[in-house]
Backbone as CSV, one residue per row, in Angstrom:
resi,resn,N_x,N_y,N_z,CA_x,CA_y,CA_z,C_x,C_y,C_z
1,MET,82.606,61.512,42.512,81.316,60.951,42.923,81.387,60.506,44.385
2,ASP,80.341,60.846,45.147,80.286,60.457,46.541,80.241,58.935,46.677
3,LEU,80.993,58.383,47.654,81.071,56.932,47.823,79.702,56.341,48.150
4,GLY,78.942,57.009,49.015,77.623,56.498,49.376,76.706,56.408,48.174
5,PHE,76.736,57.406,47.312,75.898,57.393,46.114,76.347,56.290,45.155
6,TYR,77.655,56.086,45.032,78.155,55.039,44.140,77.764,53.658,44.650
7,LEU,77.866,53.452,45.971,77.450,52.176,46.537,75.949,51.959,46.337
8,HIS,75.176,53.058,46.367,73.731,52.948,46.108,73.488,52.501,44.667
9,LEU,74.267,53.017,43.731,74.125,52.615,42.329,74.468,51.142,42.147
10,MET,75.415,50.645,42.931,75.869,49.263,42.808,75.185,48.336,43.812
11,ARG,74.072,48.777,44.389,73.430,48.008,45.455,72.962,46.633,44.986
12,HIS,72.505,46.554,43.726,72.020,45.264,43.233,73.163,44.244,43.143
13,VAL,74.334,44.720,42.776,75.500,43.841,42.711,75.850,43.344,44.108
14,LEU,75.814,44.247,45.090,76.168,43.885,46.459,75.115,42.978,47.097
15,ILE,73.893,42.998,46.576,72.843,42.103,47.068,72.941,40.742,46.396
16,VAL,73.064,40.761,45.074,73.076,39.515,44.304,74.316,38.685,44.598
17,GLY,75.465,39.321,44.741,76.718,38.595,44.954,76.673,37.646,46.140
18,PRO,76.369,38.131,47.350,76.319,37.221,48.510,75.226,36.162,48.399
19,ILE,74.072,36.523,47.832,72.991,35.536,47.691,73.415,34.425,46.739
20,LEU,73.989,34.804,45.607,74.467,33.813,44.646,75.564,32.953,45.258
21,ALA,76.466,33.584,46.009,77.548,32.834,46.655,76.995,31.842,47.668
22,ALA,75.971,32.245,48.425,75.413,31.370,49.452,74.740,30.145,48.848
23,VAL,73.938,30.341,47.813,73.226,29.201,47.225,74.197,28.268,46.502
24,CYS,75.219,28.829,45.868,76.237,27.986,45.219,77.047,27.222,46.267
25,ALA,77.364,27.879,47.390,78.126,27.214,48.454,77.324,26.082,49.075
26,LEU,76.008,26.279,49.212,75.154,25.219,49.754,75.169,23.999,48.845
27,LEU,74.931,24.213,47.561,74.938,23.105,46.604,76.334,22.508,46.465
28,SER,77.358,23.334,46.662,78.737,22.872,46.526,79.049,21.729,47.477
29,VAL,78.491,21.781,48.682,78.750,20.731,49.668,78.300,19.373,49.133
30,PHE,77.100,19.314,48.576,76.569,18.042,48.087,77.230,17.630,46.775
31,ILE,77.582,18.614,45.940,78.276,18.305,44.690,79.636,17.678,44.969
32,VAL,80.362,18.240,45.933,81.698,17.735,46.262,81.608,16.389,46.977
33,LEU,80.703,16.279,47.943,80.582,15.028,48.686,80.142,13.876,47.784
34,ARG,79.309,14.149,46.797,78.816,13.095,45.903,79.671,12.970,44.638
35,ARG,80.771,13.715,44.599,81.688,13.673,43.460,80.946,13.946,42.140
36,MET,80.152,15.026,42.162,79.367,15.412,40.990,79.910,16.654,40.308
37,ALA,81.179,16.971,40.557,81.740,18.206,40.010,81.620,18.265,38.494
38,MET,81.861,17.147,37.828,81.816,17.162,36.370,80.384,17.247,35.835
39,ILE,79.410,16.764,36.625,78.020,16.915,36.195,77.632,18.390,36.187
40,SER,78.000,19.117,37.239,77.709,20.548,37.268,78.456,21.282,36.165
41,GLU,79.650,20.796,35.817,80.403,21.374,34.697,79.635,21.216,33.394
42,ALA,79.089,19.997,33.169,78.332,19.747,31.946,77.066,20.594,31.898
43,VAL,76.377,20.711,33.036,75.147,21.508,33.078,75.471,22.986,32.859
44,ALA,76.582,23.449,33.424,76.987,24.840,33.218,77.244,25.122,31.750
45,HIS,77.910,24.198,31.077,78.168,24.394,29.649,76.891,24.260,28.829
46,ALA,75.911,23.521,29.368,74.628,23.435,28.674,73.945,24.795,28.624
47,GLY,74.298,25.681,29.570,73.751,27.034,29.541,74.073,27.751,28.249
48,LEU,75.262,27.491,27.690,75.629,28.074,26.403,74.697,27.577,25.306
49,GLY,74.441,26.252,25.303,73.546,25.693,24.303,72.129,26.214,24.452
50,GLY,71.662,26.339,25.704,70.308,26.827,25.938,70.125,28.270,25.507
51,LEU,71.096,29.114,25.827,70.997,30.515,25.433,71.075,30.653,23.915
52,ALA,71.951,29.862,23.293,72.056,29.900,21.833,70.743,29.454,21.182
53,LEU,70.101,28.441,21.765,68.820,27.976,21.241,67.752,29.062,21.341
54,SER,67.736,29.789,22.461,66.749,30.863,22.614,66.983,31.979,21.597
55,LEU,68.259,32.294,21.329,68.563,33.323,20.335,68.169,32.865,18.932
56,LEU,68.376,31.587,18.646,68.006,31.059,17.338,66.489,31.051,17.165
57,LEU,65.781,30.581,18.171,64.318,30.562,18.108,63.736,31.976,18.040
58,GLY,64.461,32.928,18.597,64.010,34.311,18.563,63.911,34.883,17.162
59,TYR,64.547,34.243,16.207,64.455,34.683,14.804,63.021,34.539,14.292
60,TRP,62.314,33.510,14.786,60.932,33.273,14.350,59.910,33.589,15.446
61,TRP,60.319,33.438,16.702,59.387,33.520,17.823,59.849,34.647,18.744
62,SER,59.093,35.729,18.789,59.521,36.924,19.510,59.696,36.671,21.003
63,PHE,58.879,35.783,21.585,58.985,35.509,23.028,60.355,34.959,23.393
64,ALA,60.947,34.177,22.491,62.248,33.570,22.776,63.347,34.614,22.918
65,SER,63.123,35.815,22.405,64.136,36.873,22.491,63.986,37.725,23.740
66,THR,62.873,37.534,24.475,62.659,38.319,25.686,63.447,37.740,26.852
67,TYR,63.513,38.503,27.912,64.237,38.061,29.126,63.680,36.749,29.637
68,TRP,62.352,36.684,29.805,61.730,35.486,30.352,61.826,34.317,29.390
69,GLY,61.753,34.611,28.094,61.895,33.548,27.106,63.273,32.910,27.150
70,GLN,64.304,33.750,27.226,65.667,33.229,27.308,65.878,32.419,28.585
71,GLU,65.338,32.916,29.712,65.486,32.189,30.967,64.788,30.834,30.905
72,ALA,63.560,30.810,30.346,62.784,29.569,30.298,63.452,28.537,29.395
73,ILE,63.875,28.961,28.206,64.478,28.025,27.254,65.826,27.535,27.764
74,THR,66.630,28.441,28.310,67.935,28.037,28.859,67.747,27.080,30.029
75,GLY,66.771,27.376,30.888,66.516,26.504,32.028,66.088,25.109,31.600
76,MET,65.177,25.025,30.633,64.719,23.716,30.157,65.854,22.952,29.495
77,PHE,66.712,23.657,28.773,67.852,23.016,28.120,68.813,22.446,29.168
78,CYS,69.107,23.227,30.222,70.021,22.771,31.270,69.443,21.580,32.028
79,ILE,68.162,21.683,32.387,67.522,20.591,33.128,67.466,19.329,32.272
80,SER,67.140,19.479,30.991,67.090,18.323,30.091,68.454,17.659,29.979
81,THR,69.506,18.478,29.888,70.859,17.925,29.813,71.200,17.151,31.083
82,ALA,70.870,17.725,32.244,71.154,17.054,33.514,70.394,15.738,33.626
83,LEU,69.128,15.745,33.229,68.322,14.524,33.313,68.812,13.458,32.335
84,LEU,69.242,13.883,31.161,69.756,12.924,30.183,71.062,12.291,30.671
85,ILE,71.901,13.093,31.329,73.131,12.536,31.903,72.780,11.479,32.951
86,GLY,71.803,11.824,33.806,71.374,10.859,34.811,70.781,9.610,34.201
87,LEU,69.989,9.776,33.144,69.343,8.637,32.490,70.364,7.721,31.824
88,PHE,71.287,8.310,31.052,72.261,7.506,30.323,73.234,6.803,31.270
89,SER,73.553,7.432,32.396,74.541,6.850,33.309,73.931,5.839,34.270
90,ARG,72.602,5.705,34.276,71.963,4.740,35.175,72.107,3.300,34.674
91,GLY,72.247,3.140,33.371,72.374,1.803,32.809,73.802,1.281,32.873
92,ARG,74.019,0.114,32.316,75.335,-0.514,32.355,76.179,-0.195,31.134
93,HIS,75.563,0.395,30.119,76.266,0.573,28.846,77.124,1.848,28.811
94,VAL,76.734,2.873,29.570,77.461,4.146,29.546,77.820,4.527,30.977
95,THR,79.098,4.763,31.242,79.536,5.167,32.580,79.193,6.639,32.817
96,VAL,79.243,7.040,34.084,78.887,8.413,34.439,79.820,9.416,33.771
97,ASP,81.138,9.159,33.855,82.080,10.111,33.277,81.941,10.194,31.759
98,SER,81.621,9.073,31.113,81.415,9.094,29.664,80.176,9.911,29.298
99,ALA,79.085,9.711,30.039,77.849,10.458,29.776,78.070,11.954,29.968
100,ILE,78.805,12.310,31.025,79.098,13.728,31.278,79.905,14.327,30.133
101,GLY,80.975,13.617,29.737,81.826,14.112,28.655,81.069,14.251,27.353
102,ILE,80.212,13.280,27.046,79.443,13.312,25.799,78.523,14.523,25.752
103,PHE,77.748,14.732,26.815,76.782,15.828,26.804,77.448,17.182,26.993
104,LEU,78.610,17.217,27.642,79.336,18.476,27.788,79.781,18.993,26.424
105,VAL,80.471,18.132,25.665,80.969,18.583,24.363,79.819,18.804,23.385
106,ALA,78.753,18.001,23.496,77.614,18.177,22.605,76.916,19.506,22.866
107,SER,76.805,19.898,24.132,76.157,21.165,24.484,76.956,22.351,23.963
108,VAL,78.262,22.316,24.188,79.110,23.417,23.724,79.102,23.504,22.201
109,ALA,79.264,22.360,21.540,79.304,22.351,20.073,77.983,22.836,19.478
110,SER,76.863,22.349,20.014,75.569,22.769,19.488,75.334,24.256,19.735
111,GLY,75.794,24.751,20.903,75.636,26.172,21.192,76.398,27.051,20.223
112,ILE,77.641,26.690,19.934,78.442,27.481,18.998,77.847,27.432,17.594
113,VAL,77.409,26.247,17.166,76.795,26.106,15.839,75.542,26.967,15.735
114,MET,74.695,26.929,16.754,73.467,27.728,16.715,73.748,29.222,16.727
115,LEU,74.781,29.654,17.477,75.144,31.069,17.480,75.611,31.528,16.098
116,VAL,76.391,30.682,15.428,76.872,31.030,14.079,75.705,31.084,13.096
117,ILE,74.797,30.102,13.179,73.622,30.099,12.301,72.783,31.350,12.529
118,ARG,72.559,31.684,13.793,71.754,32.870,14.117,72.419,34.144,13.614
119,ARG,73.724,34.233,13.725,74.444,35.427,13.287,74.352,35.625,11.785
120,ASP,74.365,34.533,11.012,74.409,34.620,9.556,73.042,34.527,8.889
121,MET,71.964,34.527,9.660,70.627,34.437,9.065,70.309,35.702,8.280
122,PRO,69.685,35.563,7.094,69.374,36.742,6.269,68.344,37.637,6.944
123,GLY,68.656,38.917,6.995,67.718,39.886,7.551,67.590,39.843,9.055
124,ALA,68.452,39.085,9.723,68.353,38.967,11.177,68.908,40.222,11.846
125,ALA,68.302,40.583,12.973,68.813,41.706,13.753,70.167,41.339,14.338
126,PRO,70.995,42.337,14.657,72.308,42.029,15.249,72.165,41.186,16.503
127,MET,73.161,40.357,16.744,73.138,39.490,17.924,73.022,40.350,19.190
128,PRO,72.014,40.075,20.038,71.848,40.872,21.253,72.856,40.554,22.341
129,ILE,73.649,39.524,22.142,74.619,39.116,23.154,75.832,38.517,22.467
130,HIS,77.005,38.726,23.041,78.236,38.218,22.445,78.712,36.975,23.197
131,LEU,79.508,36.165,22.508,79.983,34.908,23.091,80.777,35.160,24.362
132,GLU,81.572,36.215,24.386,82.365,36.518,25.580,81.461,36.786,26.785
133,ALA,80.346,37.487,26.560,79.411,37.766,27.646,78.771,36.479,28.161
134,VAL,78.509,35.533,27.247,77.922,34.252,27.655,78.915,33.464,28.502
135,LEU,80.176,33.436,28.095,81.179,32.627,28.777,81.598,33.217,30.118
136,PHE,81.739,34.544,30.185,82.305,35.168,31.380,81.318,36.045,32.144
137,GLY,80.185,36.389,31.529,79.159,37.159,32.212,79.621,38.550,32.606
138,ASP,78.739,39.292,33.277,79.073,40.612,33.790,78.131,40.925,34.947
139,ILE,78.566,40.634,36.144,77.707,40.818,37.311,77.415,42.285,37.567
140,ASN,78.218,43.181,36.997,77.996,44.611,37.193,76.749,45.112,36.476
141,THR,76.181,44.297,35.596,74.995,44.721,34.840,73.691,44.230,35.466
142,VAL,73.739,43.567,36.610,72.512,43.042,37.199,71.620,44.186,37.657
143,ASN,70.311,43.952,37.632,69.339,44.963,38.025,68.394,44.400,39.080
144,ALA,67.344,45.162,39.379,66.404,44.742,40.417,65.717,43.434,40.054
145,LYS,65.401,43.252,38.770,64.755,42.009,38.337,65.653,40.808,38.602
146,ASP,66.934,40.940,38.270,67.882,39.850,38.531,67.973,39.546,40.028
147,ALA,67.967,40.597,40.832,68.063,40.409,42.282,66.863,39.635,42.813
148,TRP,65.669,39.973,42.339,64.464,39.273,42.788,64.475,37.813,42.327
149,ILE,64.906,37.580,41.105,64.899,36.212,40.569,65.883,35.327,41.314
150,ILE,67.118,35.794,41.487,68.111,34.966,42.167,67.730,34.780,43.633
151,SER,67.062,35.781,44.230,66.599,35.634,45.610,65.524,34.563,45.709
152,ALA,64.595,34.546,44.741,63.524,33.542,44.751,64.082,32.141,44.553
153,VAL,65.014,32.007,43.607,65.626,30.693,43.356,66.415,30.237,44.574
154,ALA,67.174,31.142,45.176,67.960,30.789,46.364,67.052,30.361,47.511
155,ALA,65.945,31.078,47.709,65.006,30.721,48.780,64.413,29.337,48.543
156,ALA,64.081,29.045,47.271,63.528,27.730,46.938,64.549,26.619,47.184
157,VAL,65.791,26.849,46.795,66.841,25.846,46.982,67.090,25.594,48.472
158,PHE,67.237,26.664,49.254,67.448,26.496,50.692,66.260,25.787,51.334
159,GLY,65.049,26.131,50.884,63.862,25.498,51.433,63.822,24.007,51.161
160,VAL,64.114,23.605,49.921,64.095,22.183,49.562,65.179,21.415,50.309
161,VAL,66.382,21.978,50.361,67.496,21.273,51.002,67.233,21.061,52.487
162,PHE,66.805,22.108,53.181,66.609,21.966,54.620,65.332,21.199,54.963
163,TRP,64.357,21.180,54.056,63.166,20.367,54.249,63.503,18.878,54.178
164,MET,64.441,18.535,53.286,64.843,17.141,53.093,66.288,16.912,53.513
165,LEU,66.765,17.681,54.478,68.179,17.642,54.844,68.670,16.247,55.236
166,PRO,67.957,15.490,56.076,68.455,14.142,56.419,68.646,13.253,55.190
167,SER,67.708,13.324,54.246,67.823,12.515,53.027,69.013,12.958,52.181
168,PHE,69.220,14.264,52.078,70.352,14.772,51.302,71.674,14.360,51.952
169,ILE,71.749,14.457,53.276,72.992,14.097,53.970,73.274,12.602,53.819
170,TYR,72.265,11.787,54.075,72.435,10.335,54.009,72.854,9.902,52.608
171,THR,72.197,10.470,51.590,72.522,10.119,50.209,73.927,10.569,49.845
172,ALA,74.329,11.739,50.340,75.672,12.243,50.036,76.752,11.397,50.689
173,MET,76.473,10.886,51.883,77.468,10.104,52.612,77.585,8.672,52.084
174,ASP,76.441,8.050,51.830,76.451,6.653,51.376,75.145,6.383,50.644
175,GLU,75.154,6.549,49.337,73.919,6.430,48.560,73.342,5.027,48.613
176,GLU,74.201,4.009,48.542,73.715,2.629,48.534,73.038,2.282,49.861
177,MET,73.661,2.658,50.971,73.068,2.383,52.284,71.784,3.181,52.489
178,ALA,71.777,4.409,51.971,70.565,5.227,52.082,69.405,4.581,51.332
179,ARG,69.692,4.040,50.153,68.644,3.371,49.376,68.110,2.146,50.116
180,VAL,69.007,1.384,50.719,68.601,0.182,51.460,67.701,0.546,52.640
181,ASN,67.961,1.702,53.243,67.197,2.119,54.412,65.967,2.955,54.062
182,GLY,65.563,2.922,52.807,64.298,3.527,52.428,64.351,4.961,51.958
183,VAL,65.529,5.547,51.857,65.637,6.918,51.351,65.406,6.920,49.846
184,LYS,64.610,7.850,49.377,64.329,7.948,47.940,65.502,8.647,47.257
185,THR,66.567,7.885,47.048,67.805,8.465,46.511,67.625,8.993,45.088
186,THR,66.764,8.347,44.305,66.521,8.831,42.943,65.891,10.216,42.968
187,LEU,64.947,10.425,43.886,64.316,11.738,44.036,65.329,12.776,44.491
188,VAL,66.178,12.401,45.439,67.213,13.314,45.928,68.153,13.706,44.794
189,HIS,68.580,12.715,44.015,69.473,12.965,42.886,68.805,13.882,41.862
190,LEU,67.529,13.620,41.581,66.784,14.422,40.616,66.635,15.863,41.089
191,LEU,66.293,16.032,42.366,66.138,17.381,42.905,67.456,18.149,42.869
192,LEU,68.548,17.466,43.180,69.851,18.127,43.162,70.203,18.594,41.756
193,LEU,69.949,17.745,40.759,70.217,18.130,39.376,69.355,19.320,38.950
194,ILE,68.091,19.312,39.339,67.190,20.410,38.977,67.630,21.709,39.646
195,MET,68.018,21.638,40.919,68.447,22.849,41.629,69.741,23.401,41.039
196,VAL,70.679,22.520,40.712,71.913,22.970,40.068,71.599,23.649,38.742
197,SER,70.699,23.057,37.961,70.320,23.622,36.668,69.650,24.986,36.833
198,ALA,68.776,25.111,37.836,68.072,26.372,38.060,69.040,27.490,38.436
199,VAL,69.972,27.185,39.331,70.942,28.202,39.754,71.835,28.606,38.581
200,ILE,72.279,27.635,37.800,73.121,27.934,36.642,72.366,28.807,35.647
201,THR,71.082,28.527,35.449,70.277,29.290,34.497,70.203,30.761,34.880
202,VAL,69.915,31.040,36.143,69.740,32.441,36.549,71.071,33.143,36.778
203,ALA,72.142,32.378,36.996,73.429,32.991,37.312,74.345,33.115,36.104
204,ALA,74.025,32.419,35.009,74.928,32.394,33.858,75.180,33.788,33.301
205,ARG,74.127,34.610,33.208,74.311,35.947,32.653,75.093,36.853,33.605
206,MET,75.198,36.463,34.866,75.908,37.294,35.843,77.402,36.985,35.897
207,VAL,77.739,35.689,35.954,79.154,35.323,36.054,79.626,34.457,34.898
208,GLY,78.726,34.082,33.982,79.131,33.319,32.805,79.066,31.824,33.011
209,THR,78.904,31.101,31.918,78.784,29.646,31.986,80.094,28.975,32.382
210,LEU,81.237,29.606,32.083,82.519,29.027,32.475,82.819,29.258,33.947
211,MET,82.322,30.378,34.502,82.666,30.755,35.865,81.745,30.143,36.916
212,ILE,80.466,29.936,36.576,79.495,29.509,37.581,79.860,28.161,38.187
213,ASN,80.441,27.271,37.396,80.785,25.959,37.937,81.843,26.069,39.033
214,ALA,82.757,27.022,38.901,83.783,27.210,39.929,83.153,27.629,41.255
215,LEU,82.097,28.444,41.205,81.419,28.861,42.427,80.722,27.684,43.098
216,MET,80.438,26.632,42.324,79.762,25.468,42.879,80.734,24.377,43.327
217,ILE,82.000,24.552,43.104,82.982,23.532,43.489,83.955,24.037,44.551
218,LEU,84.504,25.231,44.360,85.561,25.723,45.241,85.141,25.873,46.709
219,PRO,83.965,26.425,47.033,83.609,26.528,48.465,83.539,25.172,49.152
220,GLY,82.884,24.188,48.510,82.767,22.861,49.109,84.106,22.160,49.224
221,ALA,84.945,22.279,48.193,86.270,21.650,48.223,87.142,22.259,49.316
222,THR,87.041,23.578,49.482,87.798,24.242,50.549,87.286,23.828,51.918
223,ALA,85.953,23.757,52.044,85.351,23.417,53.335,85.719,22.005,53.778
224,ARG,85.874,21.079,52.852,86.228,19.697,53.216,87.614,19.622,53.845
225,MET,88.474,20.577,53.514,89.797,20.597,54.134,89.755,21.225,55.524
226,ILE,88.717,22.005,55.789,88.618,22.707,57.070,87.974,21.837,58.137
227,SER,86.964,21.046,57.749,86.230,20.242,58.723,85.889,18.882,58.129
228,ARG,85.713,17.894,59.010,85.315,16.553,58.585,83.867,16.246,58.964
229,ARG,83.276,17.092,59.779,81.881,16.920,60.157,80.989,17.655,59.170
230,PHE,79.810,17.089,58.901,78.949,17.694,57.880,78.559,19.124,58.250
231,GLY,78.195,19.342,59.517,77.821,20.689,59.933,78.961,21.679,59.747
232,GLY,80.164,21.231,60.060,81.331,22.092,59.884,81.620,22.378,58.428
233,VAL,81.474,21.351,57.590,81.692,21.533,56.148,80.675,22.514,55.578
234,LEU,79.405,22.363,55.958,78.359,23.249,55.457,78.603,24.687,55.881
235,THR,78.937,24.886,57.155,79.199,26.233,57.651,80.414,26.854,56.974
236,ALA,81.482,26.070,56.875,82.710,26.581,56.253,82.479,26.924,54.785
237,SER,81.715,26.093,54.076,81.434,26.352,52.667,80.683,27.664,52.493
238,LEU,79.663,27.884,53.331,78.893,29.132,53.250,79.766,30.340,53.556
239,LEU,80.625,30.218,54.578,81.495,31.338,54.933,82.509,31.637,53.829
240,VAL,83.123,30.589,53.294,84.107,30.782,52.223,83.445,31.422,51.005
241,GLY,82.291,30.890,50.600,81.620,31.419,49.420,81.166,32.857,49.591
242,VAL,80.452,33.127,50.679,79.885,34.468,50.881,80.978,35.502,51.132
243,LEU,81.908,35.196,52.030,82.966,36.166,52.335,83.904,36.370,51.151
244,GLY,84.221,35.286,50.429,85.112,35.413,49.278,84.505,36.253,48.171
245,VAL,83.266,35.958,47.826,82.601,36.699,46.752,82.313,38.139,47.180
246,SER,81.798,38.319,48.393,81.482,39.673,48.871,82.737,40.537,48.952
247,GLY,83.814,39.960,49.482,85.056,40.715,49.578,85.612,41.100,48.220
248,SER,85.545,40.161,47.272,86.033,40.441,45.926,85.196,41.529,45.256
249,LEU,83.878,41.438,45.385,82.997,42.436,44.783,83.208,43.814,45.394
250,LEU,83.245,43.867,46.721,83.409,45.151,47.393,84.756,45.776,47.058
251,GLY,85.793,44.950,47.007,87.107,45.474,46.632,87.125,46.027,45.224
252,SER,86.483,45.325,44.288,86.414,45.787,42.903,85.639,47.093,42.792
253,ILE,84.512,47.180,43.525,83.685,48.394,43.486,84.432,49.582,44.071
254,LEU,85.094,49.379,45.212,85.835,50.467,45.849,87.010,50.920,44.991
255,LEU,87.681,49.972,44.339,88.802,50.323,43.476,88.331,51.145,42.282
256,THR,87.207,50.739,41.686,86.661,51.482,40.548,86.241,52.884,40.962
257,TRP,85.584,52.998,42.130,85.161,54.318,42.620,86.366,55.213,42.880
258,TYR,87.390,54.673,43.540,88.579,55.476,43.861,89.287,55.936,42.584
259,SER,89.404,55.029,41.614,90.088,55.380,40.367,89.321,56.456,39.611
260,ALA,87.970,56.323,39.584,87.161,57.315,38.876,87.185,58.660,39.594
261,SER,87.191,58.645,40.922,87.159,59.884,41.698,88.467,60.659,41.596
262,THR,89.571,59.934,41.550,90.880,60.584,41.502,91.395,60.771,40.081
263,GLY,90.711,60.144,39.120,91.157,60.251,37.736,92.384,59.421,37.429
264,THR,92.674,58.445,38.273,93.866,57.599,38.068,93.427,56.183,37.670
265,MET,92.769,56.071,36.524,92.306,54.771,36.054,93.509,53.890,35.706
266,THR,93.516,52.674,36.205,94.605,51.738,35.952,94.051,50.467,35.336
267,TRP,94.939,49.575,34.941,94.507,48.319,34.337,93.712,47.475,35.319
268,LEU,93.907,47.712,36.641,93.170,46.945,37.636,91.674,47.188,37.558
269,THR,91.269,48.394,37.139,89.847,48.727,37.089,89.153,48.092,35.899
270,HIS,89.910,47.514,34.980,89.320,46.907,33.785,89.299,45.387,33.871
271,LEU,89.680,44.823,35.003,89.666,43.374,35.147,88.222,42.878,35.211
272,PRO,87.890,41.799,34.496,86.516,41.268,34.514,86.145,40.743,35.890
273,THR,84.943,41.082,36.338,84.531,40.750,37.704,84.358,39.254,37.911
274,GLY,83.708,38.573,36.947,83.457,37.136,37.087,84.718,36.328,37.334
275,PRO,85.708,36.424,36.458,86.965,35.692,36.706,87.652,36.090,38.003
276,MET,87.543,37.358,38.409,88.177,37.779,39.656,87.507,37.135,40.865
277,LEU,86.175,36.943,40.793,85.477,36.231,41.872,86.031,34.814,42.016
278,VAL,86.188,34.149,40.884,86.672,32.775,40.885,88.102,32.715,41.395
279,LEU,88.943,33.634,40.949,90.334,33.637,41.392,90.451,33.903,42.889
280,THR,89.560,34.736,43.425,89.559,34.981,44.868,89.272,33.696,45.631
281,LEU,88.257,32.948,45.187,87.931,31.677,45.828,89.063,30.668,45.637
282,PHE,89.730,30.729,44.489,90.847,29.818,44.232,92.014,30.120,45.163
283,VAL,92.279,31.397,45.410,93.355,31.778,46.337,93.031,31.301,47.750
284,ILE,91.763,31.413,48.155,91.356,30.906,49.471,91.563,29.393,49.541
285,PHE,91.213,28.696,48.450,91.415,27.248,48.387,92.902,26.907,48.534
286,LEU,93.761,27.595,47.788,95.203,27.330,47.863,95.750,27.633,49.257
287,ALA,95.326,28.758,49.837,95.817,29.127,51.172,95.395,28.084,52.203
288,THR,94.163,27.579,52.080,93.682,26.545,52.999,94.479,25.264,52.834
289,TRP,94.763,24.901,51.599,95.535,23.682,51.316,96.938,23.774,51.912
290,VAL,97.579,24.917,51.712,98.931,25.115,52.258,98.897,25.065,53.775
291,LEU,97.925,25.745,54.382,97.819,25.771,55.837,97.600,24.369,56.403
292,GLN,96.742,23.577,55.759,96.486,22.221,56.228,97.729,21.350,56.144
293,HIS,98.509,21.501,55.064,99.730,20.715,54.925,100.797,21.149,55.927
294,VAL,100.883,22.434,56.207,101.834,22.918,57.210,101.459,22.384,58.580
295,ARG,100.168,22.399,58.922,99.717,21.881,60.207,99.956,20.377,60.316
296,ALA,99.714,19.663,59.198,99.932,18.213,59.214,101.403,17.884,59.456
297,ARG,102.300,18.616,58.817,103.744,18.386,59.007,104.181,18.747,60.407
298,ALA,103.559,19.792,60.961,103.906,20.198,62.316,103.500,19.127,63.315
299,ARG,102.339,18.494,63.096,101.896,17.430,64.000,102.815,16.208,63.910
300,VAL,103.277,15.906,62.673,104.176,14.769,62.490,105.506,15.045,63.185
301,THR,105.986,16.266,63.078,107.262,16.632,63.700,107.192,16.519,65.224
302,LEU,106.033,16.958,65.778,105.866,16.865,67.227,105.724,15.412,67.679
């Protein structure tokens, strides 16, 4: 198969990958700075519960089994979980980490229970999706509709963040001082939770509920080691996310094309794309950490 034609077939993957990486890298900066990594973890796992709920409701309600039905129900489930975490952790009785842990395990447990119930229902059609696909996704199956949806969500997220950028920065740096100076920190927190939920909803089927959270943490965590200024952290996060994901995707596509063209299929061509994206970002994180420690020791020696 001609390389140009194969790249044309995989064009949606090459479009969606960098866009998804960019929007996750943007949110990653605020998630890392505000120490919200576990909240995004809980919301990501809520995607399993939301998708399971849509499949269960699809037994009686045909709309719930459609693409838009699954997206709507999963999105509402994720947003509801995020808002409940925020609500429960605002009081004095439940700490933030406790609220996150409670809703994380509840989302996963309810999702698995609903999937089992849906599978064993009398006269039910075969499950349209498997648990492995929910957890790890398959970005190679994205189509034009997925590309348009993730592009619209990414545009909305970038628009909201840059429209309210001073408020987001101030709240991320010092929430208490921002509140004292009139910043609507509750609104900022709410918008961040909603945007995280929206991105997780549209991206879960592409990279899986287990993998999407890594895309929202690793770029920001890596960027914090590269720069201490907010502008530098934001730029570094976007570069790490986009270049890491794009490079991993392009390498996987080229390897698959070469193996198919030469007839030398190897175990490398069967590696799942979602986990490989995450591992690529993890290797960049480790390399950055090692480099920073080597530089720090060199400065001490001098």
